[in-house]
C-alpha positions in Angstrom: -0.2 0.0 0.1 1.6 3.4 -0.9 1.7 6.6 1.4 -0.8 8.5 -0.8 -3.9 6.2 0.1 -4.0 6.9 3.9 -3.0 10.7 3.2 -5.8 10.9 0.4 -8.3 9.2 2.9 -7.3 11.6 5.6 -7.6 14.9 3.3 -11.2 13.5 2.4 -12.3 12.9 5.9 -10.8 16.3 7.0 -12.6 17.9 4.1 -16.1 16.2 4.9 -16.0 16.8 8.6 -17.1 20.6 8.6 -20.0 19.7 6.6 -21.4 17.5 9.3 -20.3 19.5 12.1 -22.3 22.5 13.5 -20.7 25.2 15.7 -21.9 25.6 19.2 -23.9 28.6 18.2 -25.6 26.8 15.5 -26.4 24.0 18.3 -28.1 26.6 20.5 -29.9 28.2 17.6 -31.2 24.4 16.7 -32.6 24.0 20.0 -34.3 27.4 20.1 -35.8 26.9 16.9 -37.1 23.2 18.1 -38.5 25.0 21.2 -40.1 27.8 19.1 -41.9 25.0 17.0 -42.9 22.9 20.0 -43.4 24.9 23.0 -46.4 26.9 23.5 -44.6 28.9 26.4 -41.6 29.6 24.5 -40.0 33.1 23.9 -36.6 33.9 23.3 -36.3 35.8 26.8 -37.4 32.7 28.7 -35.8 29.9 26.8 -32.4 31.1 25.6 -30.8 31.6 29.0 -31.4 28.2 30.1 -30.4 26.8 26.6 -27.2 28.7 26.8 -26.6 27.2 30.2 -26.8 23.4 28.9 -23.5 22.0 28.0 -23.2 22.1 24.1 -22.3 18.1 24.2 -25.8 17.7 25.9 -27.6 19.6 23.2 -26.1 17.8 20.5 -27.4 14.7 22.2 -30.9 16.3 22.7 -31.2 17.5 19.2 -30.1 13.8 18.1 -32.8 12.2 20.0 -35.4 14.6 19.2 -35.5 15.7 23.2 -37.0 19.7 23.5 -36.6 22.0 26.2 -39.9 24.0 27.0 -40.3 26.8 29.8 -43.6 26.3 31.2 -45.0 29.0 33.7 -47.8 26.3 34.6 -45.2 24.3 36.9 -45.7 25.1 40.7 -42.9 27.0 42.4 -42.4 24.0 44.9 -42.0 21.5 41.7 -40.6 23.8 38.8 -38.3 21.0 36.9 -40.0 18.1 35.1 -39.1 15.6 32.3 -42.2 14.4 30.2 -40.7 11.0 29.5 -43.3 9.7 27.0 -42.5 12.6 24.7 -39.0 13.7 25.5 -39.7 17.2 27.0 -37.5 18.9 29.6 -39.7 21.5 31.5 -38.9 24.1 33.8 -40.8 27.2 35.1 -38.3 30.4 34.2 -40.0 32.5 37.0 -38.6 30.2 39.6 -35.0 31.0 39.7 -33.7 27.9 40.6 -35.5 25.7 38.1 -33.2 26.5 35.3 -30.0 25.1 37.1 -32.1 22.1 38.3 -33.4 21.5 34.5 -29.7 21.8 33.3 -28.3 19.6 35.7 -30.6 17.2 35.0 -30.4 17.4 31.1 -26.7 17.0 32.0 -26.9 13.8 33.8 -29.5 12.3 31.5 -27.6 13.0 28.5 -24.4 11.6 29.6 -26.1 8.2 30.4 -28.5 8.4 27.2 -31.3 7.1 29.4 -34.6 8.5 29.4 -37.4 6.9 31.6 -41.0 6.7 29.8 -42.1 8.1 33.1 -42.8 11.7 34.0 -40.0 12.8 36.5 -40.5 16.1 38.7 -37.9 17.8 40.9 -38.2 20.7 43.4 -36.0 23.9 43.4 -33.1 21.9 45.1 -33.2 19.3 42.6 -34.9 16.8 44.8 -36.8 14.1 42.8 -40.4 14.4 43.8 -42.6 11.1 44.0 -46.3 10.9 43.4 -46.5 14.6 42.3 -49.1 15.6 39.9 -47.9 18.3 37.2 -49.8 19.9 34.3 -49.9 17.8 31.1 -47.4 18.8 28.4 -49.1 20.0 25.3 -47.2 20.8 22.2 -48.5 23.8 20.1 -51.3 23.1 17.6 -49.6 21.0 14.6 -46.2 20.5 16.1 -45.0 16.9 16.4 -42.4 15.8 19.0 -40.0 13.5 17.5 -38.4 11.7 20.4 -36.5 8.7 19.3 -36.5 5.9 21.9 -33.2 3.7 21.6 
């Protein structure tokens, strides 16, 4: 085998890589677009600060899996963060200061394990899991499709 073959392969793969990769800014924008399309409570002011707080690697996993981040002011102050497992939506009440940090922590942990239970998970403002807690059902914008991929 000549040295040209591995070198050519390396050059081709390096040329193709940028086409597949998104910048960090593009990843944040993609999550914002998904949120705008799916979440009835979305606004840039409510959503962007929390999306920006999520590690970009976690956002990439979320985009790949079809997971969504939705601010939801219907969530109570004593249960301000939720994961709707059946549809793959992470929700938080942007009016509860601690809820953003809680949902960012949960997203980071769940995307690292790449495990998303089908149950609805609820956390308080200190990130303590709450059992037997009722929260408002997630309802996407009319006509929106949630494309969560179960693996």
